[in-house]
KEKE-713465 format. One record per residue (C-alpha): x, y, z; residue number from 1; residue in one letter. Coordinates in nm, 2 decimals, decimal comma, always signed. Example, Ala and Ser with C-alpha at 12.3 -4.5 7.8 and 13.67 -1.06 7.14 Angstrom:
<pts>
       x       y       z  kolza  roba
   +1,23   -0,45   +0,78      1     A
   +1,37   -0,11   +0,71      2     S
</pts>
This chain:
<pts>
       x       y       z  kolza  roba
   +0,96   +6,12   +5,63      1     X
   +0,96   +6,49   +5,66      2     X
   +0,70   +6,66   +5,44      3     X
   +0,51   +6,99   +5,45      4     X
   +0,20   +6,78   +5,40      5     X
   +0,13   +6,70   +5,77      6     X
   -0,06   +6,38   +5,71      7     X
   +0,24   +6,21   +5,55      8     X
   +0,47   +6,21   +5,85      9     X
   +0,17   +6,15   +6,08     10     X
   +0,05   +5,84   +5,90     11     X
   +0,39   +5,70   +5,81     12     X
   +0,51   +5,77   +6,17     13     X
   +0,22   +5,58   +6,31     14     X
   +0,33   +5,26   +6,13     15     X
   +0,70   +5,31   +6,20     16     X
   +0,64   +5,40   +6,57     17     X
   +0,45   +5,07   +6,61     18     X
   +0,78   +4,90   +6,61     19     X
   +0,84   +4,57   +6,42     20     X
   +1,15   +4,36   +6,38     21     X
   +1,34   +4,59   +6,14     22     X
   +1,50   +4,28   +5,99     23     X
   +1,56   +4,41   +5,64     24     X
   +1,75   +4,73   +5,74     25     X
   +1,94   +4,53   +6,00     26     X
   +2,04   +4,29   +5,73     27     X
   +2,18   +4,58   +5,51     28     X
   +2,38   +4,72   +5,80     29     X
   +2,51   +4,37   +5,90     30     X
   +2,60   +4,27   +5,54     31     X
   +2,80   +4,59   +5,50     32     X
   +2,99   +4,52   +5,82     33     X
   +3,05   +4,16   +5,72     34     X
   +3,22   +4,30   +5,41     35     X
   +3,43   +4,53   +5,62     36     X
   +3,27   +4,84   +5,49     37     X
   +3,39   +5,16   +5,68     38     X
   +3,17   +5,43   +5,52     39     X
   +2,82   +5,54   +5,59     40     X
   +2,63   +5,48   +5,26     41     X
   +2,47   +5,16   +5,41     42     X
   +2,28   +5,37   +5,66     43     X
   +2,08   +5,57   +5,40     44     X
   +2,03   +5,25   +5,20     45     X
   +1,90   +5,06   +5,51     46     X
   +1,65   +5,34   +5,55     47     X
   +1,56   +5,30   +5,18     48     X
   +1,50   +4,93   +5,23     49     X
   +1,27   +4,99   +5,53     50     X
   +1,08   +5,26   +5,33     51     X
   +1,02   +5,01   +5,05     52     X
   +0,90   +4,76   +5,30     53     X
   +0,68   +5,01   +5,48     54     X
   +0,52   +5,12   +5,16     55     X
   +0,43   +4,76   +5,07     56     X
   +0,27   +4,72   +5,42     57     X
   +0,05   +5,02   +5,37     58     X
   -0,06   +4,89   +5,03     59     X
   -0,11   +4,53   +5,16     60     X
   -0,33   +4,64   +5,44     61     X
   -0,56   +4,82   +5,20     62     X
   -0,57   +4,52   +4,97     63     X
   -0,63   +4,28   +5,26     64     X
   -0,87   +4,52   +5,44     65     X
   -0,66   +4,46   +5,76     66     X
   -0,76   +4,64   +6,08     67     X
   -0,44   +4,55   +6,27     68     X
   -0,07   +4,60   +6,20     69     X
   +0,20   +4,53   +6,45     70     X
   -0,06   +4,50   +6,73     71     X
   -0,21   +4,84   +6,66     72     X
   -0,49   +4,98   +6,44     73     X
   -0,37   +4,98   +6,08     74     X
   -0,32   +5,31   +5,90     75     X
   -0,61   +5,24   +5,67     76     X
   -0,84   +5,17   +5,97     77     X
   -0,76   +5,51   +6,11     78     X
   -0,71   +5,74   +5,80     79     X
   -0,88   +5,54   +5,53     80     X
   -0,77   +5,35   +5,22     81     X
   -0,70   +5,66   +5,00     82     X
   -0,45   +5,82   +5,25     83     X
   -0,28   +5,48   +5,31     84     X
   -0,22   +5,42   +4,93     85     X
   -0,10   +5,77   +4,87     86     X
   +0,14   +5,78   +5,16     87     X
   +0,27   +5,44   +5,05     88     X
   +0,33   +5,59   +4,71     89     X
   +0,52   +5,88   +4,89     90     X
   +0,74   +5,63   +5,08     91     X
   +0,82   +5,44   +4,75     92     X
   +0,92   +5,78   +4,59     93     X
   +1,13   +5,87   +4,90     94     X
   +1,30   +5,54   +4,87     95     X
   +1,40   +5,62   +4,51     96     X
   +1,53   +5,96   +4,62     97     X
   +1,75   +5,78   +4,87     98     X
   +1,87   +5,54   +4,60     99     X
   +1,96   +5,82   +4,36    100     X
   +2,13   +6,02   +4,64    101     X
   +2,36   +5,72   +4,69    102     X
   +2,48   +5,75   +4,34    103     X
   +2,54   +5,39   +4,26    104     X
   +2,38   +5,25   +3,94    105     X
   +2,42   +4,90   +4,08    106     X
   +2,24   +4,98   +4,40    107     X
   +1,97   +5,16   +4,19    108     X
   +1,93   +4,85   +3,97    109     X
   +1,91   +4,60   +4,25    110     X
   +1,66   +4,80   +4,46    111     X
   +1,44   +4,91   +4,17    112     X
   +1,44   +4,56   +4,02    113     X
   +1,33   +4,43   +4,37    114     X
   +1,05   +4,69   +4,39    115     X
   +0,92   +4,58   +4,05    116     X
   +0,93   +4,21   +4,15    117     X
   +0,76   +4,28   +4,48    118     X
   +0,47   +4,44   +4,29    119     X
   +0,46   +4,14   +4,05    120     X
   +0,45   +3,91   +4,35    121     X
   +0,15   +4,09   +4,50    122     X
   -0,04   +4,06   +4,17    123     X
   +0,06   +3,69   +4,14    124     X
   -0,08   +3,63   +4,49    125     X
   -0,41   +3,79   +4,38    126     X
   -0,41   +3,54   +4,09    127     X
   -0,37   +3,24   +4,32    128     X
   -0,61   +3,36   +4,59    129     X
   -0,90   +3,14   +4,65    130     X
   -0,75   +2,85   +4,46    131     X
   -0,65   +2,56   +4,70    132     X
   -0,53   +2,35   +4,41    133     X
   -0,23   +2,59   +4,37    134     X
   +0,09   +2,40   +4,34    135     X
   +0,37   +2,43   +4,60    136     X
   +0,60   +2,56   +4,32    137     X
   +0,35   +2,84   +4,23    138     X
   +0,32   +2,93   +4,60    139     X
   +0,70   +2,95   +4,63    140     X
   +0,71   +3,18   +4,32    141     X
   +0,47   +3,42   +4,51    142     X
   +0,68   +3,43   +4,83    143     X
   +1,01   +3,46   +4,65    144     X
   +0,87   +3,77   +4,47    145     X
   +0,66   +3,94   +4,74    146     X
   +0,89   +3,87   +5,04    147     X
   +1,23   +3,71   +4,97    148     X
   +1,33   +3,95   +4,69    149     X
   +1,36   +4,25   +4,93    150     X
   +1,55   +4,03   +5,18    151     X
   +1,80   +3,94   +4,90    152     X
   +1,84   +4,30   +4,78    153     X
   +1,89   +4,42   +5,14    154     X
   +2,19   +4,20   +5,19    155     X
   +2,33   +4,21   +4,84    156     X
   +2,37   +4,59   +4,85    157     X
   +2,58   +4,55   +5,16    158     X
   +2,85   +4,38   +4,94    159     X
   +2,80   +4,64   +4,66    160     X
   +2,87   +4,94   +4,88    161     X
   +3,18   +4,76   +5,01    162     X
   +3,29   +4,69   +4,65    163     X
   +3,34   +4,32   +4,73    164     X
   +3,39   +4,05   +4,47    165     X
   +3,10   +3,91   +4,28    166     X
   +3,11   +3,58   +4,47    167     X
   +3,05   +3,76   +4,80    168     X
   +2,77   +3,97   +4,65    169     X
   +2,60   +3,65   +4,52    170     X
   +2,65   +3,47   +4,86    171     X
   +2,48   +3,76   +5,04    172     X
   +2,20   +3,76   +4,78    173     X
   +2,15   +3,39   +4,83    174     X
   +2,15   +3,43   +5,21    175     X
   +1,88   +3,70   +5,19    176     X
   +1,67   +3,51   +4,94    177     X
   +1,66   +3,19   +5,14    178     X
   +1,61   +3,37   +5,47    179     X
   +1,32   +3,56   +5,32    180     X
   +1,16   +3,23   +5,20    181     X
   +1,20   +3,08   +5,55    182     X
   +1,06   +3,40   +5,70    183     X
   +0,74   +3,39   +5,49    184     X
   +0,69   +3,02   +5,55    185     X
   +0,70   +3,08   +5,93    186     X
   +0,46   +3,38   +5,88    187     X
   +0,22   +3,16   +5,71    188     X
   +0,24   +2,91   +5,99    189     X
   +0,18   +3,18   +6,25    190     X
   -0,14   +3,29   +6,09    191     X
   -0,29   +2,95   +6,21    192     X
   -0,10   +2,90   +6,53    193     X
   +0,00   +3,22   +6,71    194     X
   -0,19   +3,43   +6,95    195     X
   -0,31   +3,76   +6,83    196     X
   -0,10   +3,97   +7,07    197     X
   +0,22   +3,79   +6,97    198     X
   +0,14   +3,80   +6,60    199     X
   +0,06   +4,17   +6,59    200     X
   -0,23   +4,11   +6,35    201     X
   -0,56   +3,92   +6,36    202     X
   -0,50   +3,54   +6,37    203     X
   -0,67   +3,37   +6,08    204     X
   -0,66   +3,67   +5,84    205     X
   -0,51   +3,45   +5,57    206     X
   -0,79   +3,20   +5,60    207     X
   -1,06   +3,47   +5,61    208     X
   -0,91   +3,64   +5,30    209     X
   -0,89   +3,31   +5,11    210     X
   -0,51   +3,33   +5,08    211     X
   -0,36   +3,00   +4,96    212     X
   -0,05   +2,94   +5,17    213     X
   +0,16   +2,62   +5,21    214     X
   -0,03   +2,49   +5,51    215     X
   -0,35   +2,51   +5,31    216     X
   -0,20   +2,36   +5,00    217     X
   -0,06   +2,06   +5,19    218     X
   -0,39   +2,01   +5,38    219     X
   -0,58   +2,01   +5,05    220     X
   -0,34   +1,76   +4,89    221     X
   -0,35   +1,52   +5,19    222     X
   -0,72   +1,54   +5,27    223     X
   -1,00   +1,32   +5,16    224     X
   -1,29   +1,43   +4,94    225     X
   -1,49   +1,57   +5,23    226     X
   -1,19   +1,77   +5,35    227     X
   -1,13   +1,90   +5,00    228     X
   -1,50   +2,01   +4,99    229     X
   -1,43   +2,20   +5,31    230     X
   -1,14   +2,38   +5,16    231     X
   -1,33   +2,45   +4,84    232     X
   -1,62   +2,60   +5,03    233     X
   -1,41   +2,81   +5,27    234     X
   -1,12   +2,92   +5,05    235     X
   -1,24   +2,89   +4,69    236     X
   -1,60   +3,00   +4,75    237     X
   -1,53   +3,22   +5,06    238     X
   -1,84   +3,06   +5,22    239     X
   -1,73   +3,07   +5,58    240     X
   -1,92   +3,03   +5,91    241     X
   -1,84   +3,01   +6,28    242     X
   -1,61   +2,73   +6,36    243     X
   -1,45   +2,70   +6,02    244     X
   -1,12   +2,85   +6,13    245     X
   -1,10   +2,60   +6,42    246     X
   -1,18   +2,32   +6,17    247     X
   -0,91   +2,44   +5,93    248     X
   -0,65   +2,44   +6,22    249     X
   -0,77   +2,09   +6,32    250     X
   -0,72   +1,95   +5,97    251     X
   -0,37   +2,11   +5,95    252     X
   -0,28   +1,95   +6,28    253     X
   -0,42   +1,61   +6,17    254     X
   -0,21   +1,62   +5,85    255     X
   +0,09   +1,78   +6,01    256     X
   +0,09   +2,06   +5,76    257     X
   +0,21   +2,33   +6,00    258     X
   +0,50   +2,13   +6,13    259     X
   +0,60   +2,03   +5,77    260     X
   +0,59   +2,40   +5,67    261     X
   +0,83   +2,47   +5,96    262     X
   +1,05   +2,19   +5,83    263     X
   +1,05   +2,35   +5,48    264     X
   +1,16   +2,68   +5,65    265     X
   +1,44   +2,50   +5,83    266     X
   +1,56   +2,37   +5,48    267     X
   +1,58   +2,72   +5,34    268     X
   +1,74   +2,84   +5,66    269     X
   +2,01   +2,58   +5,61    270     X
   +2,08   +2,71   +5,26    271     X
   +2,10   +3,06   +5,39    272     X
   +2,35   +2,95   +5,66    273     X
   +2,57   +2,77   +5,40    274     X
   +2,57   +3,08   +5,18    275     X
   +2,77   +3,26   +5,45    276     X
   +3,04   +2,99   +5,44    277     X
   +3,27   +3,19   +5,23    278     X
   +3,30   +3,46   +5,49    279     X
   +3,55   +3,42   +5,78    280     X
   +3,40   +3,38   +6,13    281     X
   +3,33   +3,70   +6,30    282     X
   +3,08   +3,86   +6,55    283     X
   +2,87   +3,99   +6,27    284     X
   +2,86   +3,66   +6,09    285     X
   +2,73   +3,50   +6,41    286     X
   +2,46   +3,77   +6,42    287     X
   +2,35   +3,68   +6,07    288     X
   +2,34   +3,31   +6,15    289     X
   +2,15   +3,38   +6,47    290     X
   +1,90   +3,58   +6,26    291     X
   +1,81   +3,26   +6,08    292     X
   +1,74   +3,08   +6,41    293     X
   +1,53   +3,38   +6,53    294     X
   +1,32   +3,38   +6,21    295     X
   +1,24   +3,01   +6,25    296     X
   +1,19   +3,01   +6,63    297     X
   +0,90   +3,25   +6,59    298     X
   +0,69   +2,95   +6,52    299     X
   +0,72   +2,83   +6,88    300     X
</pts>
């Protein structure tokens, strides 16, 4: 993050110092170890993955007008939107410098493709915002793009640096993709069920922003006409008043949409677990399996 422009390390350092789970770089390091890699390329690439993720967070908070990130004031709340967007651009650029320093065209292709797909996913999410009639398939397209793609790239490059067979590379890509889908499903549940301190951001942000996530899609599908009118008013028309978030959570509980979303996450978690089946049992394989359980347990 070093730069002669003082605001860059100051702003980026604020977000990184706030902590976070660091799942994506951990996955790169663990995948390389799973493939018996003995070099050190995976370290720079893990940093690259985290920089891509951090850049998207900075941009997301501007788009969503979020005031909290990881339990602290968001960068845009402190320094403003312009600085957050530009430092996000800097981190994307730094990530590409790390990719080219690695020297592998395969790594560059995987991570640059992922960066493009993430941007497409964010735009796709804008297109489905405020539309409670969105299909579950369209929702899954969004979360595959904006979240799961970087998980998949993070683990896939672990096999690439270790020069492992294509089958192992594809297995780790599948593990990351399905873990990423499960992760985002649980994130969408937490927005309606976690306490603010545990979540690290304001509970109900998705509702207030009119984001159409699976709990909303299922509640809309399972509701009667009066309930659909509620979702159209609050999500489609963004006409919200005191008590609407509580009513949204009541409807989700009544129709079991939060618990069913967790079950969907378990399904994708099982696919991720099976993807690791071609690797021999080891301590690092156990860590990657435990990571699936950690991601899903966050809902409780």
